N, C-alpha and C positions, 0 to 999 in steps of 0.2 A: 250563710251557713256553710260549714266545712263540707267538702265533698266526701263521699264514702268510697271505700275500696271497691264496692260493687261497680262504681262508675270507672274507677281506675284511670283517671284522666291522664293520658300520656304514658301510663305504665303499660308494659307488655307482658310481664310474667304473671302466671297464676301462682300466687304467693301464699303458702300455708305455713303456720307455725304451731309447734307444741308449746306448752309452758317450758320455761327453763327450770330444771328440777334442782331442788336443794340437794347438796352433796353431803348431808349429815349422815347418810348411810347408803348402802347398796340399793339398786333399783328393785322394785317388786312388781307384781302383776299389774297393779294400778298404773304405774308409770308406763309399762309396756303396752297397756291397753290403748292409751291415748296416742302413743308413738306409732303403733301399728296402724291405727285408724288414719293418722296423717299420711303414713306411707302408702296405704291403699288408695287414699284420695288423690295423692299427687301422682302415683303411678298411673292411675286411671286417666288423669288429665294429660300426662305425658303421652299416653297411648292414644289420646285424641289428636295428637300432633301439636299440642300446645307447648309453649315455653313455660317451664315450671321452676319455682324456687321453693325448696322445702328446708325449713330451719328448725333445728332443735339445739339443745345446749344445757348448760348448768349454771345455777345461781349460787355464787360462792362467797358472798359477803353476809354480814349480819351477825347478830348476837348468838343465834342458834348454832351457826357454823363455828364461831369462836369457842363456845362452850364445849361443843363436841370435840374439837381439836384439843382443847385443854384437858378434857377427860381422857384423851388418848396420848397425852404427853408429847404432842407434836405442835408445830406452828400451824395456823390456819391454812397457809399456802401449801405446806407439805401435805396436810390432810386432803385438801382439794385435789392436788396433783395425783395423789395415790388413788383416790376413789375414781377420778375421771379416767385415768389410764388403765386401771385394773378392773373396774366394774362397769362404768357407764358406757364408754366407747366400745369395749368388747361385746357387751350385750346387744347393742344396736347392730353391730356387725353380724353377730350370731343370728339375730332375728331377720336378717336380710333387709335392714332399713336403708333405703337409698336417699339419705338426706344430702342436700347440696352444701350444707355448712353446719358446723358445730360451734356455737358461740359460748365462750366462757367469760363471765363478768369480771374476772381478774385480768383479762387481756388488755393490753394498752390500747388496742383499736377501739375498745369499748370504753374504758375508764376516761380517756381523754375527751371523748365525745360527750359522755355524761356530764362532765364538768362544764363543757361549753354550753350544753343545753340548759343546765340549771343556771349558769351565769347569765344567759340570755333572758331567762324568766326574771331573774333578780334585777337586771338592768331595766326591764320593762315595768317594774313595780308590781310584779305578780307574786313576789315573795317578801315577807317581812319577818322581823324578829319578835318573839313572844315567849310566853311560858305555858306549860301544860302539865296537868296532873290527872292521872286516870289509870284504870286497870289495863294492864298490858300482858298479852300472851306472847311469850318468846317463840313458841312453836309456830304461830301464825305470823310473827313479826308485825303485830298490829295492836294498836290501842282498841279496846273494846268499849262499846256503849253498855252502860249498866243493864239495859234491857236485854242485851244479847247473852248475858251470863246465866248459868244454871247453878242450882244449889248442890253443894257437894254432899256425899254420903259416905258412910264407913270411915276410912282413914282421913277423908277430906271433909268430914262433917263440920258444918259451921263456916266453910270457906266457899268462895265463888269460883266456879270453874269455867274454862273455855268450853263451849259446847262441842267443838270439833275434837280437841285433844283430850278432853276430860281431865285436865290438870289445873291446879290453882293458878289464877292470874297473879301478877305482881303489880303493886301500886308504884307507879313511876312518877317522879316529878322532875322535869327538866326545863332548861331554857333552850328553846329550839327555834328554827326558822320554819315559817309556815307558808304554804301555797294557798292562794285565795280560792280554794275549791268552792266555798259557799256561793260565790258569785256565778258559778257555772250551772247551778241547779236548773234555772229556767231554760238555758240554752240546751242542756242535756235532754230535758223533757220535750222540748220542741224537736230535737233531733230524733228521739225515740219515736215520736208520733209520725214524723215524716219518713222514717225508715223502720217499719214494723218488724222486719226480718233481721234487724241488726243483732238482737239478742235471742238466742235459741237454746232450749225449747221455750215454748210459750210460758211455762211455769217459771222459768228463770227470768224471762222478760218481765212478768208481772211482779216478781220479787224486787227487781231492780227499780222499776217504776214507782212502786209503793215506797221503797226506801228513799228515793230522791224526792218524792212528793212531800215527805215529812221534814225536809230541809236538811241541807248539807252543812257540816262543820268544816272549817278550814283544816287543811291537812298538814300535820307536822312532817316536814321533809328533811329533818336532820336529827342526829343523835349526838350527844356529847358525853355519854357515860361509858362508851367503849370506842375503840379506834379501828376495828376491823371493817373497813369500808372505804368508799371513795371520798377523799377529803372535800369539804365545801371549799370552792376555790377562793372565795373572799374571806373565809374564816376557818383555817385548817384545824382549829380545835374541835370542829364538828365534822362528822361524816354524813354523807347523803343517805337518807332513809333507804333501806334495802329495796323496798318495792318501787321507789322512783328509779333507782339504779337498774333494777331487774326489768321493768317494763320497757325501758329504753333499748333493750337488746334487739327488739323488733325493728328499730331504726338503725342502730349502729352496725348491725350485722350486714345490712344491705347498702352501706356506704354513706350514712348520714354524716355530713360535715367532712367527708374524706373523698368520696367518689360520687360526684353529683350525677353523672350519667347512669351509673348503676342504681343509685337511689331513685332517680326519676323513672327508671324502667321497671322498678320492682315495688316500691312502696306506694301505698300502704298494703297491708296483708288483705287478701281476699277472705281468708278464714283464720281466726285464732281458735285453735282447739285448746280447751282448758278443762280442769276439774271444777265442779260447781262450788267447791270451797274457796276458790279464788275468783269468783264471779264479779264481785264488786270492784276489785282492783282493775279488772279488764274492761268493765262496762261503765264505770263511773270515773275512776281516777285517770285511766289511760286516755279516754277520749277528751277529758277536760284538759289534760296536759297538752294534747295535740291542738285543741282549740286555742289554747293560750299561745301556742307557738305558730299558729296559722297554718298547720299542716293538715293534710287530708286524713279522714278517719277510716278505719278498717271497714270491710264489707260486712263481716259477720263475726260475732263472738259466740261460739257454740260450746255449751257446757255439757260434758258427759256426766253420767251418774257415777255412783260409787260401786266398786266391786265389793260384794259382801261375802264373807265366809262365816258361817254360824251366826248370821245376823249382825256382825260387826263390820264396820268399814275396814277395808284392808289397809293396814299401815303397821309399821314396826312398833309404834307406841301401843297398839292394841294387840300385839303379838299374833296377828293373823297374816303377817307378811309371808308370801310364798315366792320363792325364786322362779322366774320363768323357766330356767334350765331344769327345774324339777319336773316340769311338764314336757318340755321339748325332748328330753332324753327318752321319754316313754312314747309320746304321740308323734314326735317329729315337728320340725319348725313350721312347715306349711299348714299342718293341721292345727297347730297352735294359733297361727295368724287367722285362720278361718273361724275357729270355734267361737272366740269371744265376740266377734262382729256378727256372727250368725246367731248365737244363742241369746244375745242381749240387744234390745232395742237401744240404739245410741241416743243418749240423753236421759235414759232412765237408769235407776239403780238395777243391778243384776247380781244374782247369787251364783257363785261358782261351786260346783261339786265334781269330784273325780268321776263319780258314777254317771253324771249327765254327759260329761265329755266323752266317756267311754261308749255310752249308748249312741250318741250322735255320730261319733267316729265310725262305729261299726255299721250303723244303719245307712247313713248318708254318704260317707266318704268311701268306705270299703265296699259295701254291698251295692249301692246305687251307682256311684261314679266310677270307682276303680274297677268293679266287675264289668261294667259296660265297656270300658276301654279294653280290658283283657279279652272279652268275648269277641268284640269286633275284629281286633287284630288277629286273633286265633282263626276266625272263620275266613278272613281274607287270605291268610296264609294257607289254610287247609284247602279252600275251594278254588283259589286263583293264584296260588304260588307266591303270595305276598305282593302281587301287583294290583293296585286298586282298579277295579273294573269300571267301565262306563255305564251310566244309568240311561237305559233306552226304553224302559217300560214303566215310566212314572204314572201314577194315578192319584186318586183322591187321598189315599193314605200318605203318600209322599208330599202332596201339597199341604196337608195338615202339619207335617213336620216342618216344612219350610216356613209356614206361617208361625209355627210355634217358636222357631229360632228368631224370626224377625221381631216377634212380640217380646221375647226374652231380652234381645238387644236393646230395644226401645225402653223397656221398663227398667232394666239394670242401669242404663246410661242416665236416665232421669233420676233414679233413686240414689245411686252412688255418686254420680258426677255433680248433681245439682242439689239434691235434697239432703245429702249426707245420711240417708237412710240405708246404711250398709246392710242391715238385716233384710230389708225389703228387696234390695238388689240381688243379694246372694240367693234369697229364696226364689226369686224369679228365674235365676239361672238353673237352680236345682229342680224347679218344677219342670223345666225343659228336659233336664236329664231324665227325670221320671217319665216324661212323655216318650222319649226315645226308647227307654227300656220297655215301655208298654207297646210301642210300635214293633219292636223286635219280637216280643212275646206273641203278639197277634199275627205277625207275618210268618213266623216259624221258618226261618231260612234253612235250618237243618232238615226240614221236611221238603222244602222246595228244591234243595240240592239233589234230591233223589230223582227229580224230573230232568232227564238228560236231553230233552228236546231243546231246540233253539229258544223256544218261547220260555221254557222253564229256566234255562240258564240266564236269559235276559232278565227274567224276574228276580232271580237270585242276585245278579250283579246290581240291579237297581236297589234292592234292599240293603246290600252291604255298602254301596256307595252312599246311600242316604244316611246310614248310621255313621260312617266315617266322616262325611261332610258335616254332620251335626257335631261330632266331637271336635272337628276343626274350629267351629264357632265357639264351642265351650272352652277350648284351650285359650282362645283370645280373650274371652270374657272373664276367665278366672286368673289371668296372668297377673293382674294387680294384687289379687288376694293370695294366690299360691304360685309364686313365680317358678319355683324349682319343679313342682309337679307339672305345671303347664308346659314347661320346656321339655320335660320327658315325653309327655303326650305328643307335643308338636313334632318331635323327632321320630317318635313311633309311627306317626301318620305319614312320614316322608315329606312333611311340609317345609322343613328347614331347607331341603335341597330344591324343592319345587316352587316355594313361595318366598323364601328368604327368612330373615330373622323374625322371631315372634314379636319382639319389641317394636318392630316396624309396622305391624298390622294395626290398623285403626279400629278401635272398639266400635265406633259408630258404623263401620262397614262390615262388621263381623257377620251380619245377616245376609250379605250378598251371596245368594245360593249359587253353587257351582264353582266356587273359588278353588277348591282342592282339585287338581287336574287328575283325570284318569291316567293310569300308568305310574302314579306315585308309588314308591316302595314302602309298604306297610310292614312293620316288624313288631313282634311281640316282645316288648322290653320287660324290665323288672316290674313287679306288682307296684302300682302307684301307692297303695295304702296297705301295708302288710298287716297281717293279723296281730292284734295286740298281745303281748306277753302278759303274764300275771302282774298285777299292780305291785310295785316295789314296796317292801316293808317300810 
């Protein structure tokens, strides 16, 4: 049986990928949701001190791209170039996505290797020529089984529709080349049984297992009715099926067939982050292709749910596409990165509303977290001239805070770093923020400050050191989620000068109490989360 990416035999990098996104239009919130999740996950592992490889990119071949380009009176390549350079790459930069590579399927480093991979399968007898007729969804770039289709209503009455795009399918009849996917059903089921965490969440795993148990059909891996794609090397009248082309990006981007050392040190992916609408491609076709080539399989395929607006999946075709910039211009980039992972359990569908975002921003970011940072800095400035005092009078209250930070670190590290439970990890950190707020409320340092005896001043110093040291831990824990805000807090605490760069602080060590040295210069910087203006019209 093929090895999984969780074993990473010989590989050293923690390798995470997003889907490569279709460039038929500009990115919307759904695309950004998956990409931010991958960024948080890989930043977290980087801050564990691990070597990381984070891959994203664009899928630029296929009939859908060709038709979109034709509708805009440009060539497919010109259309892709424009969208990638003017929409996709700028958005990832805007959202502070720290990807290590951006793969485009029209790049020679990809297309050459795709041809080599498919030629190898053909030479091994895994591919044969045949004919196929069936319902085809251009939006999915996929032949559909009759049982997958839904009945049309209204203007589409009497027609069969794709259940995802809600548009009529086309009946296609082609002479194609086929991959012997049907032979891999038993091997896949054996693999799923031996690796129960391979497909997540469990609902997605059950769906795939049930699908494969019903028996697999051989996969058409070429098209001959259009020419926008990678030519089949032994028969250039055909182009390689866009999904075979696309899935191979996970191998070509890390050196498959070109840089063996890089490939061996990176492949396979530990985690493929995907949308649930492309689950079968990644959990059935992709592992079968790898098995056929004798390559190791990825560690996990994790399907996130759909972002919903008004009960509709967010997509341009359903007219619910919202630009991420519409939100970042109002809430800020860091709050945007935080909100979707905090508000929605990863793997489940989730509804977005402006009102919910505003309420959570005000309550959790501005009032709980931002206000805590401002109060602590202001009091250190007022009572100790901005120099962090030494804690010499710690008691049970302080020990409870220390234990709270240690618990937050352990919980967040397990949930974000291992379980991909971003919501659970973020909530653990913010539970600690609430604990520190409660500690300050109970200890009342503004009253203790009136006690000018040595004992009173020692007690005041201990309270403020405890609060500042707590914020030091929070800055480290939230750096993967909100890097700009965490950096501001880090500098406000004087940690940049006394402890070094925030990125160098290990998340697993964030709970080591007493890390922030007495004497650090604490300054009250700009408000971390400003009061929101009125919602734009």
